[in-house]
DSSP file (Angstrom, degrees, kcal/mol; ACC not computed):
  #  RESIDUE AA STRUCTURE BP1 BP2  ACC     N-H-->O    O-->H-N    N-H-->O    O-->H-N    TCO  KAPPA ALPHA  PHI   PSI    X-CA   Y-CA   Z-CA
    1    1 A X              0   0    0      0, 0.0     2,-0.2     0, 0.0     0, 0.0   0.000 360.0 360.0 360.0 137.6  105.4  110.8   89.4
    2    2 A X        -     0   0    0      1,-0.1     2,-0.1     2,-0.0     0, 0.0  -0.505 360.0-120.4 -82.5 149.5  104.5  107.1   89.9
    3    3 A X     >  -     0   0    0     -2,-0.2     4,-2.3     1,-0.1     5,-0.2  -0.356  30.9-105.3 -76.5 168.2  104.8  104.5   87.2
    4    4 A X  H  > S+     0   0    0      1,-0.2     4,-2.2     2,-0.2     5,-0.1   0.893 123.0  51.7 -61.0 -40.3  101.7  102.5   86.2
    5    5 A X  H  > S+     0   0    0      2,-0.2     4,-2.1     1,-0.2    -1,-0.2   0.909 109.1  49.2 -64.7 -42.6  103.1   99.5   88.0
    6    6 A X  H  > S+     0   0    0      1,-0.2     4,-2.2     2,-0.2    -2,-0.2   0.909 111.0  50.2 -63.4 -41.9  103.7  101.5   91.2
    7    7 A X  H  X S+     0   0    0     -4,-2.3     4,-2.3     1,-0.2    -1,-0.2   0.896 109.2  51.9 -62.6 -40.4  100.1  102.9   91.0
    8    8 A X  H  X S+     0   0    0     -4,-2.2     4,-2.6     2,-0.2    -1,-0.2   0.906 108.8  50.4 -63.6 -42.1   98.8   99.4   90.6
    9    9 A X  H  X S+     0   0    0     -4,-2.1     4,-2.6     2,-0.2     5,-0.2   0.926 111.2  48.0 -62.7 -45.5  100.6   98.1   93.6
   10   10 A X  H  X S+     0   0    0     -4,-2.2     4,-2.3     1,-0.2    38,-0.3   0.897 112.8  49.1 -62.5 -40.4   99.3  101.0   95.8
   11   11 A X  H  X S+     0   0    0     -4,-2.3     4,-2.4    37,-0.3    -2,-0.2   0.929 112.3  46.9 -65.1 -45.9   95.8  100.4   94.5
   12   12 A X  H  X S+     0   0    0     -4,-2.6     4,-2.2     2,-0.2    -2,-0.2   0.898 112.4  50.0 -64.8 -40.9   95.9   96.6   95.2
   13   13 A X  H  X S+     0   0    0     -4,-2.6     4,-2.7    -5,-0.2    -1,-0.2   0.945 111.4  49.2 -60.9 -46.9   97.4   97.2   98.7
   14   14 A X  H  X S+     0   0    0     -4,-2.3     4,-2.4     1,-0.2    -2,-0.2   0.890 110.3  50.0 -61.7 -40.7   94.6   99.7   99.5
   15   15 A X  H  X S+     0   0    0     -4,-2.4     4,-2.2     2,-0.2    -1,-0.2   0.905 111.6  48.8 -63.0 -41.3   91.9   97.4   98.3
   16   16 A X  H  X S+     0   0    0     -4,-2.2     4,-2.5     2,-0.2    -2,-0.2   0.915 110.0  51.3 -65.9 -42.5   93.3   94.6  100.4
   17   17 A X  H  X S+     0   0    0     -4,-2.7     4,-2.6     1,-0.2    -2,-0.2   0.931 110.0  49.8 -58.2 -46.6   93.5   96.8  103.5
   18   18 A X  H  X S+     0   0    0     -4,-2.4     4,-2.5     1,-0.2    -1,-0.2   0.897 109.9  51.2 -61.0 -41.1   89.9   97.9  103.0
   19   19 A X  H  X S+     0   0    0     -4,-2.2     4,-2.1     2,-0.2    -1,-0.2   0.932 111.5  46.5 -61.8 -46.7   88.8   94.2  102.7
   20   20 A X  H  X S+     0   0    0     -4,-2.5     4,-1.0     1,-0.2    -2,-0.2   0.908 113.1  49.9 -62.6 -41.8   90.6   93.3  105.9
   21   21 A X  H ><>S+     0   0    0     -4,-2.6     5,-2.1     1,-0.2     3,-0.6   0.924 112.2  46.8 -61.9 -45.4   89.2   96.3  107.7
   22   22 A X  H ><5S+     0   0    0     -4,-2.5     3,-1.5     1,-0.2    -1,-0.2   0.821 101.1  66.7 -68.9 -31.3   85.6   95.5  106.6
   23   23 A X  H 3<5S+     0   0    0     -4,-2.1    -1,-0.2     1,-0.3    -2,-0.2   0.827 105.6  43.1 -58.9 -31.8   86.0   91.8  107.6
   24   24 A X  T <<5S-     0   0    0     -4,-1.0    -1,-0.3    -3,-0.6    -2,-0.2   0.389 120.1-111.9 -95.7   4.3   86.2   92.8  111.2
   25   25 A X  T < 5 +     0   0    0     -3,-1.5     2,-0.3     1,-0.2    -3,-0.2   0.744  66.7 144.7  78.6  24.2   83.4   95.3  110.8
   26   26 A X      < -     0   0    0     -5,-2.1    -1,-0.2     4,-0.0     2,-0.2  -0.738  40.5-141.4 -99.1 144.8   85.4   98.5  111.2
   27   27 A X     >  -     0   0    0     -2,-0.3     4,-2.2     1,-0.1     5,-0.2  -0.451  33.7-105.4 -85.3 168.8   84.9  101.8  109.5
   28   28 A X  H  > S+     0   0    0      1,-0.2     4,-2.7     2,-0.2     5,-0.2   0.899 124.0  56.3 -59.8 -39.0   87.8  103.9  108.4
   29   29 A X  H  > S+     0   0    0      2,-0.2     4,-2.6     1,-0.2    -1,-0.2   0.914 106.3  48.5 -59.9 -44.6   87.0  106.2  111.3
   30   30 A X  H  > S+     0   0    0      2,-0.2     4,-2.6     1,-0.2     5,-0.2   0.923 112.5  47.8 -63.5 -45.1   87.3  103.3  113.8
   31   31 A X  H  X S+     0   0    0     -4,-2.2     4,-2.3     1,-0.2     6,-0.4   0.903 112.0  51.1 -62.2 -39.9   90.6  102.2  112.3
   32   32 A X  H  X>S+     0   0    0     -4,-2.7     4,-2.3     2,-0.2     5,-0.6   0.938 112.1  45.6 -61.8 -47.3   91.8  105.8  112.4
   33   33 A X  H  <5S+     0   0    0     -4,-2.6    -2,-0.2     1,-0.2    -1,-0.2   0.914 116.6  44.8 -63.6 -43.1   90.8  106.2  116.1
   34   34 A X  H  <5S+     0   0    0     -4,-2.6    -1,-0.2     1,-0.2    -2,-0.2   0.835 121.8  36.8 -71.6 -32.9   92.4  102.8  117.1
   35   35 A X  H  <5S-     0   0    0     -4,-2.3    -2,-0.2    -5,-0.2    -1,-0.2   0.702  99.5-126.4 -94.0 -21.3   95.6  103.3  115.2
   36   36 A X  T  <5 +     0   0    0     -4,-2.3     2,-0.4     1,-0.3    -3,-0.2   0.611  67.7 129.9  82.1  11.6   96.2  107.0  115.7
   37   37 A X      < -     0   0    0     -5,-0.6    -1,-0.3    -6,-0.4    -2,-0.2  -0.834  68.8 -99.5-100.2 137.4   96.5  107.5  111.9
   38   38 A X     >  -     0   0    0     -2,-0.4     4,-2.3     1,-0.1     3,-0.2  -0.243  22.4-133.9 -57.5 137.4   94.4  110.2  110.3
   39   39 A X  H  > S+     0   0    0      1,-0.2     4,-2.6     2,-0.2     5,-0.2   0.872 106.7  55.3 -60.7 -38.2   91.2  109.0  108.6
   40   40 A X  H  > S+     0   0    0      2,-0.2     4,-2.0     1,-0.2    -1,-0.2   0.879 107.7  49.3 -64.6 -36.5   91.9  111.0  105.5
   41   41 A X  H  > S+     0   0    0      2,-0.2     4,-2.4     1,-0.2    -2,-0.2   0.932 111.1  49.3 -65.2 -46.5   95.3  109.4  105.2
   42   42 A X  H  X S+     0   0    0     -4,-2.3     4,-2.8     1,-0.2    -2,-0.2   0.900 109.8  52.3 -61.0 -40.1   93.8  105.9  105.6
   43   43 A X  H  X S+     0   0    0     -4,-2.6     4,-1.5     1,-0.2    -1,-0.2   0.909 109.2  49.1 -61.0 -42.7   91.2  106.8  102.9
   44   44 A X  H  <>S+     0   0    0     -4,-2.0     5,-2.9     2,-0.2     6,-0.8   0.891 111.3  50.1 -63.7 -39.4   93.9  107.9  100.5
   45   45 A X  H ><5S+     0   0    0     -4,-2.4     3,-1.6     1,-0.2   -31,-0.2   0.939 109.7  50.2 -63.5 -46.5   95.8  104.6  101.2
   46   46 A X  H 3<5S+     0   0    0     -4,-2.8    -1,-0.2     1,-0.3    -2,-0.2   0.779 110.5  49.9 -65.6 -25.8   92.7  102.6  100.5
   47   47 A X  T 3<5S-     0   0    0     -4,-1.5    -1,-0.3    -5,-0.2    -2,-0.2   0.423 117.2-113.8 -89.8   0.9   92.1  104.4   97.2
   48   48 A X  T < 5S+     0   0    0     -3,-1.6   -37,-0.3   -38,-0.3    -3,-0.2   0.684  82.5 123.0  77.0  18.2   95.7  103.8   96.2
   49   49 A X      < +     0   0    0     -5,-2.9     2,-0.4    -6,-0.2    -4,-0.2   0.658  65.2  51.1 -85.8 -17.1   96.6  107.5   96.3
   50   50 A X  S    S-     0   0    0     -6,-0.8     2,-1.0   -40,-0.1    -2,-0.1  -0.929  71.9-135.1-125.5 147.4   99.4  107.1   98.8
   51   51 A X        -     0   0    0     -2,-0.4    -6,-0.1    -3,-0.0   -44,-0.0  -0.858  40.7-137.6 -95.6  98.4  102.5  104.9   99.0
   52   52 A X        -     0   0    0     -2,-1.0     2,-0.1     1,-0.1     5,-0.0  -0.255  11.7-116.5 -66.8 141.2  102.2  103.9  102.6
   53   53 A X    >>  -     0   0    0      1,-0.1     4,-2.0     4,-0.0     3,-0.5  -0.438  20.4-118.8 -75.9 149.7  105.3  103.9  104.9
   54   54 A X  H 3> S+     0   0    0      1,-0.2     4,-2.4     2,-0.2     5,-0.2   0.878 113.8  56.9 -55.6 -42.3  106.5  100.6  106.4
   55   55 A X  H 3> S+     0   0    0      1,-0.2     4,-2.0     2,-0.2    -1,-0.2   0.873 108.0  48.2 -60.7 -36.9  106.0  101.9  109.9
   56   56 A X  H <> S+     0   0    0     -3,-0.5     4,-2.7     2,-0.2     5,-0.2   0.847 107.5  55.0 -73.2 -34.3  102.3  102.7  109.1
   57   57 A X  H  X S+     0   0    0     -4,-2.0     4,-2.6     2,-0.2    -2,-0.2   0.942 111.0  45.7 -59.9 -46.3  101.9   99.2  107.6
   58   58 A X  H  X S+     0   0    0     -4,-2.4     4,-2.3     2,-0.2    -2,-0.2   0.902 113.4  49.3 -64.1 -41.6  103.2   97.7  110.9
   59   59 A X  H  X S+     0   0    0     -4,-2.0     4,-2.2     2,-0.2    -2,-0.2   0.917 113.2  45.8 -64.7 -44.6  101.0  100.0  113.0
   60   60 A X  H  X S+     0   0    0     -4,-2.7     4,-2.5     2,-0.2     5,-0.2   0.925 112.0  51.8 -64.9 -44.7   97.8   99.2  111.0
   61   61 A X  H  X>S+     0   0    0     -4,-2.6     5,-2.6    -5,-0.2     4,-1.0   0.932 110.9  47.8 -57.9 -46.8   98.6   95.5  111.1
   62   62 A X  H  <5S+     0   0    0     -4,-2.3     3,-0.5     1,-0.2    -1,-0.2   0.910 111.8  50.1 -60.6 -43.2   99.0   95.6  114.8
   63   63 A X  H  <5S+     0   0    0     -4,-2.2    -1,-0.2     1,-0.2    -2,-0.2   0.877 113.2  45.6 -63.7 -38.5   95.8   97.5  115.2
   64   64 A X  H  <5S-     0   0    0     -4,-2.5    -1,-0.2    -5,-0.1    -2,-0.2   0.596 114.0-118.1 -80.4 -11.3   93.8   95.1  113.0
   65   65 A X  T  <5S+     0   0    0     -4,-1.0     2,-0.3    -3,-0.5    -3,-0.2   0.798  76.8 110.9  77.9  28.8   95.4   92.1  114.8
   66   66 A X  S   <S-     0   0    0     -5,-2.6    -1,-0.3    -6,-0.2     2,-0.2  -0.822  71.9 -98.8-125.3 167.8   97.1   90.7  111.8
   67   67 A X    >>  -     0   0    0     -2,-0.3     4,-1.3     1,-0.1     3,-0.6  -0.519  30.2-117.0 -81.9 155.0  100.8   90.4  110.8
   68   68 A X  H 3> S+     0   0    0      1,-0.2     4,-1.2     2,-0.2    -1,-0.1   0.856 118.0  61.9 -57.2 -32.2  102.3   92.9  108.4
   69   69 A X  H 34 S+     0   0    0      1,-0.2     3,-0.4     2,-0.2     4,-0.3   0.890  98.0  55.6 -59.7 -39.6  102.8   90.0  106.1
   70   70 A X  H X4 S+     0   0    0     -3,-0.6     3,-1.3     1,-0.2    -1,-0.2   0.886 103.9  53.7 -62.4 -38.7   99.0   89.5  106.0
   71   71 A X  H 3< S+     0   0    0     -4,-1.3    -1,-0.2     1,-0.3    -2,-0.2   0.798 106.4  53.8 -64.5 -26.9   98.6   93.1  104.8
   72   72 A X  T 3< S+     0   0    0     -4,-1.2     2,-1.8    -3,-0.4    -1,-0.3   0.453  80.2 100.1 -87.6  -0.4  101.1   92.4  102.0
   73   73 A X    <   +     0   0    0     -3,-1.3     2,-0.4    -4,-0.3    -1,-0.2  -0.446  49.9 131.6 -86.4  65.2   99.1   89.4  100.7
   74   74 A X        -     0   0    0     -2,-1.8     2,-0.4   -65,-0.0   -61,-0.1  -0.875  59.6-111.2-113.5 151.3   97.4   91.1   97.8
   75   75 A X        -     0   0    0     -2,-0.4     2,-0.3   -63,-0.1   -59,-0.1  -0.661  28.1-155.1 -87.1 131.6   97.3   89.7   94.3
   76   76 A X        -     0   0    0     -2,-0.4     2,-0.1     4,-0.1     3,-0.1  -0.766  20.8-111.7-101.5 149.2   99.2   91.5   91.6
   77   77 A X    >   -     0   0    0     -2,-0.3     3,-1.9     1,-0.1    -1,-0.0  -0.417  49.2 -83.3 -71.0 154.7   98.4   91.3   88.0
   78   78 A X  T 3  S+     0   0    0      1,-0.3    -1,-0.1    -2,-0.1     3,-0.1  -0.304 117.9  32.2 -57.1 141.2  100.8   89.6   85.7
   79   79 A X  T 3  S+     0   0    0      1,-0.3     2,-0.6    -3,-0.1    -1,-0.3   0.212  90.0 111.2  93.7 -15.3  103.7   91.7   84.7
   80   80 A X    <         0   0    0     -3,-1.9    -1,-0.3     1,-0.1    -4,-0.1  -0.831 360.0 360.0 -92.9 123.0  103.7   93.7   88.0
   81   81 A X              0   0    0     -2,-0.6    -1,-0.1    -3,-0.1    -3,-0.1   0.480 360.0 360.0 -80.4 360.0  106.8   92.8   89.9
């Protein structure tokens, strides 16, 4: 079971991923097709339901044309490490 802090991090990451995806006008389906990652998995990541693996972060970043660092630039609430 995840802690509240872990859940918050997953949610914030997913929201940031969705924002970046939408900025380039892509649907989840398009990102799934281009990256080779299942759309249902991407949907779960964007909703904060999954703790995404580093290899998938790198794959998604490459597909979106951003650095993995850019995917990690989401704002955390105070108190979340």
